[in-house]
C-alpha positions as CSV (number, residue, x, y, z in Angstrom):
1,M,-17.7,-15.2,-4.8
2,T,-17.1,-13.0,-7.8
3,A,-15.2,-13.6,-11.0
4,M,-12.1,-12.0,-9.5
5,I,-8.7,-13.7,-9.3
6,Y,-7.4,-12.2,-6.1
7,P,-3.7,-11.1,-5.7
8,T,-1.6,-12.7,-2.9
9,T,-4.6,-14.5,-1.4
10,N,-5.5,-18.1,-0.6
11,P,-8.0,-19.0,-3.3
12,E,-10.0,-20.8,-0.6
13,A,-10.2,-17.8,1.6
14,T,-11.4,-14.9,-0.5
15,E,-13.7,-12.0,0.3
16,V,-13.3,-12.4,4.1
17,M,-13.5,-8.6,4.5
18,V,-15.2,-6.1,2.2
19,V,-13.6,-2.6,2.9
20,A,-16.3,0.0,2.3
21,R,-14.6,3.3,3.1
22,G,-11.7,5.0,4.8
23,E,-11.1,8.1,6.9
24,G,-7.8,9.3,8.3
25,P,-5.9,6.3,9.7
26,Y,-9.1,4.1,9.8
27,I,-11.0,1.9,7.4
28,Y,-14.5,0.5,7.8
29,D,-15.9,-2.7,6.5
30,E,-19.3,-3.1,4.9
31,T,-20.9,-3.7,8.4
32,G,-19.5,-0.4,9.6
33,K,-16.9,-1.8,11.9
34,Q,-13.9,0.4,12.3
35,Y,-10.3,-0.8,12.1
36,L,-7.1,1.2,12.7
37,E,-5.1,0.6,9.5
38,G,-1.9,-0.6,11.1
39,M,-0.4,-1.5,7.7
40,A,-1.2,1.7,5.8
41,G,-3.0,-0.5,3.3
42,L,0.0,-2.4,1.8
43,W,2.8,-0.2,3.3
44,C,1.5,2.8,1.3
45,T,-1.3,5.0,2.5
46,S,1.0,7.3,4.4
47,L,-1.4,10.3,4.5
48,G,-4.3,8.1,5.5
49,Y,-7.7,8.2,3.8
50,G,-9.9,10.9,2.5
51,N,-7.4,13.7,2.3
52,E,-9.3,16.6,0.7
53,E,-6.2,18.3,-0.7
54,I,-5.2,15.2,-2.7
55,I,-8.8,14.7,-3.8
56,E,-9.1,18.3,-5.0
57,T,-5.7,18.0,-6.8
58,A,-6.9,14.9,-8.6
59,R,-10.2,16.5,-9.6
60,R,-8.5,19.5,-11.0
61,Q,-6.0,17.5,-13.0
62,M,-8.7,15.3,-14.4
63,E,-10.6,18.4,-15.6
64,E,-7.5,20.0,-17.1
65,L,-5.8,17.0,-18.7
66,S,-7.1,13.5,-18.0
67,F,-4.4,11.7,-20.1
68,S,-1.4,12.4,-22.2
69,H,1.2,9.8,-23.2
70,M,4.9,10.6,-23.2
71,F,6.1,8.9,-26.4
72,G,7.7,10.7,-29.3
73,G,8.7,13.9,-27.5
74,K,5.3,14.6,-25.9
75,T,5.2,15.6,-22.2
76,H,3.0,17.7,-19.9
77,P,3.6,20.0,-16.9
78,S,2.7,17.6,-14.1
79,A,5.3,15.1,-15.2
80,I,8.0,17.7,-15.6
81,E,7.3,19.2,-12.2
82,L,7.3,15.8,-10.4
83,A,10.5,14.5,-12.1
84,D,12.4,17.6,-11.0
85,K,11.1,17.4,-7.5
86,L,12.1,13.7,-7.2
87,A,15.5,14.4,-8.8
88,A,16.2,17.1,-6.2
89,M,15.1,14.9,-3.3
90,T,16.9,11.7,-4.0
91,P,20.4,10.9,-2.6
92,I,21.6,10.1,-6.2
93,D,24.0,12.4,-8.1
94,D,22.4,14.2,-11.1
95,A,19.3,11.9,-10.8
96,R,17.2,11.1,-13.8
97,V,13.6,9.8,-13.4
98,F,11.5,7.3,-15.4
99,L,7.9,7.1,-14.4
100,G,5.7,4.0,-14.3
101,A,2.8,2.6,-12.4
102,S,4.0,0.2,-9.8
103,G,7.1,-0.8,-7.8
104,S,7.3,-4.0,-9.7
105,D,7.5,-2.2,-13.1
106,A,10.0,0.2,-11.7
107,N,12.3,-2.6,-10.8
108,D,11.6,-4.3,-14.2
109,T,12.6,-1.1,-15.9
110,L,15.9,-1.0,-13.9
111,V,16.7,-4.5,-15.0
112,K,16.3,-3.4,-18.6
113,L,18.3,-0.3,-18.1
114,I,21.1,-2.3,-16.6
115,R,21.2,-4.5,-19.7
116,Y,21.0,-1.5,-22.1
117,H,23.8,0.3,-20.1
118,A,25.9,-2.9,-20.4
119,V,25.8,-2.8,-24.2
120,A,26.1,0.9,-24.4
121,T,29.4,0.9,-22.3
122,G,30.9,-2.1,-24.2
123,Q,30.4,-4.5,-21.3
124,P,27.6,-6.7,-22.7
125,Q,28.5,-9.5,-20.2
126,R,27.9,-7.2,-17.2
127,V,24.3,-8.0,-16.5
128,K,24.1,-10.2,-13.4
129,I,22.3,-8.9,-10.4
130,I,22.9,-9.9,-6.8
131,A,19.7,-10.1,-4.7
132,R,19.2,-11.2,-1.1
133,E,17.3,-13.9,0.6
134,K,14.1,-12.5,2.2
135,G,14.1,-9.5,-0.1
136,Y,11.0,-8.4,-1.9
137,H,11.1,-6.5,-5.2
138,G,7.8,-7.2,-6.9
139,V,6.0,-9.9,-8.8
140,T,6.5,-9.2,-12.5
141,L,8.7,-11.7,-14.2
142,A,12.0,-10.0,-13.6
143,S,11.2,-8.4,-10.2
144,A,9.8,-11.7,-8.9
145,A,13.1,-13.4,-9.9
146,L,14.9,-10.7,-7.8
147,T,12.5,-11.3,-4.9
148,G,13.9,-13.8,-2.4
149,L,10.7,-15.3,-1.0
150,P,9.6,-18.9,-1.9
151,P,5.9,-18.3,-2.3
152,N,6.7,-15.8,-5.0
153,H,8.7,-18.4,-6.9
154,A,6.8,-21.6,-6.5
155,H,5.2,-22.9,-9.8
156,F,6.0,-19.7,-11.8
157,Q,9.1,-21.2,-13.5
158,L,11.0,-17.9,-13.2
159,P,14.0,-17.4,-15.5
160,F,16.6,-16.8,-12.7
161,D,19.6,-18.0,-14.8
162,A,18.5,-16.2,-18.0
163,L,18.2,-13.0,-16.0
164,G,21.5,-13.5,-14.2
165,V,20.0,-13.4,-10.7
166,L,22.5,-14.3,-8.0
167,R,21.5,-14.8,-4.3
168,T,23.2,-13.8,-1.1
169,G,22.2,-14.0,2.5
170,A,19.6,-11.9,4.4
171,P,20.8,-9.3,6.9
172,H,18.7,-11.0,9.6
173,Y,20.9,-11.4,12.7
174,Y,18.2,-13.0,14.9
175,R,17.6,-15.9,12.4
176,C,20.9,-16.1,10.5
177,A,23.6,-15.5,13.1
178,E,25.8,-18.5,14.0
179,E,26.2,-19.7,17.6
180,G,28.0,-17.1,19.6
181,E,28.4,-14.7,16.7
182,S,28.3,-11.0,17.5
183,E,26.5,-8.5,15.3
184,A,29.8,-7.1,14.1
185,D,31.0,-10.6,13.2
186,F,27.8,-11.4,11.5
187,V,28.1,-8.2,9.3
188,A,31.7,-9.2,8.5
189,R,30.6,-12.7,7.5
190,R,27.8,-11.4,5.3
191,A,30.3,-9.0,3.6
192,N,32.8,-11.8,3.1
193,E,30.1,-14.1,1.6
194,L,29.2,-11.4,-0.8
195,E,32.8,-10.9,-1.9
196,Q,33.3,-14.7,-2.4
197,L,30.1,-14.8,-4.5
198,I,31.4,-11.9,-6.6
199,L,34.8,-13.6,-7.1
200,A,33.3,-16.9,-8.0
201,E,30.9,-15.4,-10.6
202,G,33.5,-12.9,-12.0
203,P,33.2,-9.3,-11.0
204,E,33.2,-8.2,-14.6
205,T,29.9,-10.0,-15.1
206,I,28.0,-8.4,-12.2
207,A,26.2,-5.1,-12.7
208,A,24.4,-4.4,-9.4
209,M,23.2,-5.5,-6.1
210,I,19.6,-4.8,-5.2
211,A,18.6,-4.2,-1.5
212,E,15.8,-2.7,0.5
213,P,17.1,-0.5,3.4
214,V,14.8,-2.5,5.7
215,N,13.4,-5.7,4.2
216,G,9.6,-5.2,4.2
217,A,7.5,-8.2,3.1
218,G,10.5,-10.5,4.0
219,G,9.8,-9.8,7.7
220,V,10.7,-6.2,8.5
221,I,14.3,-7.1,8.9
222,I,16.5,-4.3,10.4
223,P,20.1,-4.7,9.3
224,P,22.7,-4.6,12.1
225,A,24.8,-1.5,12.5
226,G,27.5,-1.2,9.9
227,Y,25.9,-3.6,7.5
228,F,25.5,-1.3,4.5
229,E,28.9,0.3,5.0
230,A,30.5,-3.2,4.8
231,I,28.4,-4.2,1.8
232,Q,29.1,-0.9,0.0
233,A,32.9,-1.3,0.5
234,V,32.7,-4.7,-1.2
235,L,30.6,-3.4,-4.1
236,D,32.9,-0.4,-4.6
237,R,35.9,-2.7,-4.7
238,Y,34.6,-4.4,-7.8
239,G,32.7,-1.5,-9.5
240,I,29.3,-3.0,-8.8
241,L,26.4,-0.6,-8.4
242,L,24.1,-0.5,-5.3
243,W,20.4,-0.5,-6.4
244,D,18.2,0.8,-3.6
245,D,14.6,-0.5,-3.5
246,E,12.8,2.3,-1.6
247,V,9.2,1.1,-2.5
248,I,8.4,0.6,1.2
249,C,11.0,2.7,3.0
250,G,10.9,5.8,0.8
251,F,9.2,9.1,1.7
252,G,9.4,9.1,5.5
253,R,8.7,5.5,6.5
254,L,12.0,5.3,8.5
255,G,12.0,8.9,9.7
256,A,13.9,10.3,6.8
257,A,13.1,11.1,3.2
258,F,14.7,7.8,2.1
259,G,15.9,4.7,3.8
260,A,19.2,5.2,2.1
261,E,19.8,8.4,4.1
262,K,18.9,6.6,7.3
263,L,21.2,3.7,6.7
264,N,24.1,5.4,4.9
265,M,23.5,3.7,1.6
266,K,25.2,5.2,-1.5
267,P,22.9,4.0,-4.4
268,K,23.3,4.7,-8.1
269,M,19.8,3.4,-8.8
270,M,16.5,3.5,-7.0
271,A,12.9,2.3,-7.3
272,C,10.1,4.2,-5.7
273,A,6.3,3.7,-5.5
274,K,3.6,3.3,-2.7
275,A,4.0,6.4,-0.5
276,L,5.0,8.4,-3.6
277,T,1.3,9.1,-4.1
278,S,0.2,7.8,-0.7
279,A,-1.5,5.2,-2.8
280,Y,-4.3,7.5,-4.0
281,V,-3.4,6.6,-7.5
282,P,-0.8,4.2,-9.0
283,L,2.6,5.7,-9.8
284,S,6.2,4.6,-9.6
285,A,9.6,6.0,-10.4
286,A,12.8,4.3,-11.5
287,I,15.7,6.6,-10.8
288,V,19.3,6.4,-12.0
289,S,22.4,8.6,-11.8
290,G,23.2,11.0,-14.6
291,D,26.1,9.0,-15.9
292,I,24.0,5.9,-16.4
293,A,21.3,7.9,-18.2
294,D,23.8,9.7,-20.4
295,A,25.5,6.4,-21.4
296,I,22.1,5.1,-22.5
297,A,21.1,8.3,-24.3
298,G,23.8,8.0,-26.9
299,P,23.0,4.6,-28.4
300,A,19.2,5.4,-28.1
301,A,19.7,8.6,-30.2
302,E,21.6,6.6,-32.8
303,M,18.8,4.1,-32.9
304,G,16.3,6.9,-33.2
305,V,14.3,5.9,-30.1
306,F,14.7,4.6,-26.6
307,G,12.6,1.5,-27.0
308,H,11.1,1.3,-23.5
309,G,8.0,2.9,-22.0
310,Y,4.4,2.3,-20.8
311,T,1.2,3.8,-21.9
312,Y,0.8,5.1,-18.4
313,S,4.3,6.4,-18.0
314,G,4.0,9.8,-16.4
315,H,0.2,9.7,-16.3
316,P,-1.0,13.2,-15.5
317,L,-3.2,12.2,-12.7
318,G,-0.5,10.2,-10.9
319,C,2.1,12.9,-11.4
320,A,-0.2,15.7,-10.1
321,V,-1.2,13.7,-7.0
322,A,2.4,12.7,-6.3
323,S,3.6,16.3,-6.5
324,K,0.9,17.4,-4.1
325,V,1.8,14.5,-1.7
326,L,5.4,15.4,-1.7
327,D,4.5,19.0,-0.9
328,I,2.4,17.9,2.0
329,Y,5.2,15.7,3.4
330,V,7.5,18.7,3.4
331,R,5.0,21.4,4.5
332,D,3.7,19.3,7.4
333,G,7.1,18.0,8.5
334,L,5.9,14.4,8.2
335,F,9.4,12.9,7.9
336,E,10.4,14.4,11.2
337,H,7.0,13.5,12.7
338,A,7.6,9.9,11.6
339,A,10.9,9.9,13.4
340,V,9.3,11.1,16.7
341,I,6.2,8.8,16.5
342,G,8.4,6.0,15.3
343,D,10.5,6.2,18.5
344,Y,7.3,6.2,20.5
345,M,6.0,3.1,18.5
346,A,9.3,1.3,19.0
347,T,9.1,1.9,22.8
348,G,5.6,0.4,22.8
349,L,6.7,-2.6,20.7
350,S,9.7,-3.2,23.0
351,K,7.4,-3.9,25.9
352,F,6.2,-7.1,24.1
353,A,9.8,-8.5,24.2
354,D,8.8,-10.3,27.5
355,H,5.6,-11.8,26.0
356,P,5.9,-15.6,26.0
357,L,5.4,-15.8,22.3
358,V,7.7,-13.0,21.1
359,G,11.2,-14.0,20.0
360,E,12.3,-10.8,18.3
361,V,11.0,-7.2,18.2
362,S,12.1,-5.2,15.1
363,A,11.4,-1.5,14.8
364,M,12.8,1.5,12.8
365,G,10.9,4.6,12.2
366,M,7.2,3.8,11.6
367,L,7.9,0.2,10.6
368,G,7.9,-2.7,13.1
369,A,7.4,-6.4,13.5
370,L,7.2,-9.2,16.1
371,E,8.4,-12.7,15.5
372,L,6.3,-15.3,17.2
373,V,8.2,-18.4,18.3
374,A,7.3,-21.7,19.9
375,D,10.3,-21.5,22.3
376,K,11.9,-18.2,23.2
377,N,15.1,-19.8,24.6
378,T,15.9,-21.9,21.5
379,K,14.2,-19.6,19.0
380,R,12.3,-22.7,17.8
381,P,9.8,-21.4,15.2
382,F,6.3,-22.5,14.7
383,D,5.6,-24.6,11.6
384,G,4.0,-22.8,8.7
385,M,2.2,-19.5,9.0
386,K,-0.8,-20.6,11.1
387,V,0.2,-18.8,14.3
388,G,1.0,-15.5,12.6
389,Q,-2.3,-15.7,10.6
390,F,-4.2,-16.4,13.8
391,C,-2.6,-13.3,15.5
392,A,-3.5,-11.1,12.6
393,K,-7.1,-12.3,12.6
394,A,-7.2,-11.8,16.4
395,A,-6.0,-8.2,15.8
396,E,-8.8,-7.7,13.3
397,T,-11.3,-8.9,15.8
398,N,-10.0,-6.1,18.1
399,G,-10.2,-3.5,15.3
400,L,-6.6,-3.4,14.2
401,I,-5.1,-4.4,10.8
402,I,-1.6,-6.0,11.0
403,R,0.0,-8.3,8.4
404,P,1.2,-11.9,8.9
405,L,4.5,-12.5,7.1
406,G,6.5,-15.7,6.5
407,G,8.2,-17.2,9.6
408,N,5.2,-16.2,11.8
409,R,6.2,-12.6,11.9
410,V,3.5,-9.9,12.2
411,A,4.2,-6.5,10.8
412,L,3.1,-2.9,11.5
413,C,3.4,0.0,9.1
414,P,0.7,2.6,10.1
415,P,0.0,5.9,8.2
416,L,2.6,8.6,8.9
417,I,-0.2,10.9,10.1
418,I,-0.9,9.0,13.3
419,Q,-0.4,10.5,16.7
420,K,0.6,9.0,20.1
421,A,-3.0,8.2,20.9
422,H,-3.2,6.0,17.8
423,V,0.1,4.3,18.8
424,D,-1.5,3.6,22.3
425,E,-4.5,2.2,20.5
426,I,-2.3,-0.1,18.4
427,M,-0.4,-1.4,21.4
428,D,-3.6,-2.1,23.4
429,K,-5.2,-4.0,20.5
430,L,-2.0,-5.8,19.5
431,G,-1.5,-6.9,23.2
432,R,-5.0,-8.4,23.3
433,A,-4.3,-10.2,20.0
434,L,-1.1,-11.6,21.4
435,D,-2.8,-12.9,24.5
436,S,-5.5,-14.5,22.3
437,T,-2.8,-16.1,20.2
438,L,-1.1,-17.5,23.4
439,D,-4.4,-19.1,24.4
440,F,-4.7,-20.6,21.0
441,V,-1.2,-22.1,20.8
442,T,-1.5,-23.4,24.4
443,T,-4.9,-25.1,23.6
444,E,-3.4,-26.5,20.4
445,G,-0.3,-27.7,22.1
446,L,2.0,-25.7,19.8
447,A,4.2,-23.9,22.3
448,A,7.1,-25.2,24.3
């Protein structure tokens, strides 16, 4: 064991796999064993591993300009090019781009911009943010408070009240619907609950609602049809902004450039990271509409400085890589490819609906999950995460990386570059892992 404090890891189970190298959609451990990377790292390596175009772009940028900060009026060509590309791509009017290093810091930046905007527009009380249960928005202090997952809250003493974080229900029909409730009725109830929360808190105190198009780390939760239209109508009624967290869904994951386009969201703010660089280097973007940026610019000019920024904001290496990655996505038609392969993957996953352990199959684009249950008829869950973790380990034994999530859900998020043969490999190995898991729960007496 090294001196490392590992992120999102059981401290008693560290260094169980040492990843030595990667190639295409595969990684290899230090023994040389091959694994199909069914999670694209952490939802991020969309172009797979060892892409020579990206490596060459990074090498060239490092030779030309290894670093330049962006404080005090300084800039550089890679940052300007990337910001303009992103602004042109996003479904936000007159988009303006602030660059950082991670999805967490992008969401933290947007929390600060909300507060700055509130003062700048004479509404200093309008700083509350509605977040959803089972949402994931990062782990910095503010973004962790927005996150709706208990393991990211426990023991950290997060300042929910000080930050004005409000919580509303998850869009998870399978787990959250009431007895006999249709999907349409469920959507209507969630919209009504949102409206009642807004009225109880005071609409004039609420700035925004943050939402992932499809909840990622919260379980790959696909919202029912009409969900965002219903939510948007409530927000519009009270002048509350929709804040779109595209850290996982952005750049083709759902078969479109952004999840907002796939699910008919109308955001005024957006956070991006992960696939922005295909994770070759860290980079994030916090994006706001032009009217928000302009409102902030006036008071900042009077102050003489906009007092927010990171040493690595607009790092030349990250910007150059991101710009090349975006070019590859467009040139190679990878968003369209993801839609086609995503349909094929969804068909493969749907075949597991009859498996004795599978309660729900979720899939949209190249994002999918299975919920493992103790009783399919009653939806009785397994206690803890033991079964999901066993399934993920069984998949690893068979040469497939998947991720166990809370509620004994196992997730898939393979690189966008995979082909149908890779999907077939995923389904074969996942099927064997499920059968091993069934043997395990039967032997342990955990199933119905």
